C-alpha positions, 0 to 999 in steps of 0.5 A: 075648780083650780088646778091645785084642787083637781090635782088634790081631788083625783090625784091624792084619792088615787094615792091613798088607794094605792097605799092602802093597797101597798099596806095590804101586801097588793104588789101590783100598784108599785114597790113589789119589794116592800109590798110583799113585807106588808100584810093586814092593813087595819088603818090607813090615812093620810093627813094632808098638811100642804100642797102645791102645784106649778105647771107639770110639778107638784108636791104633798106634805102630810102625815101617814097614820098606819096600822099594819103587819110586816113580815108577819108581825103586828105593829104598834100603830105608827106615823110617818111624816111624808113628802111627794113631788109629783110629775105630770106625764101625758096628763096623769100625776106620777110620784117621782119622789117621796121621803118619809121618816118619823116625827120628831118626839116632843120633848118638853123643856125643863120647868126648872134650871138645873142646879149644880 
């Protein structure tokens, strides 16, 4: 098994479990404040787009597909595009940076040139 395969098998599976817990309001894994705002996660899926490992650094890029309640209000399902940077500390991978935003809204180009 390659180092990247080992990273993805162990670390990504654990991260998905922690993200599901966070979206169900479980404040134990990490990010106490944000976790306290979430509850009733009915769906969480991480769609991996790219990943890499080099020595004690790694990254993942992908999409989080989520259905959850925030502050007691059910939200429409939404998708975030997410980048995580990891550092290996004492043999365990830790997230040291996370960036998430909404993917751009697809816009079709006009079919005809505008008239003046």
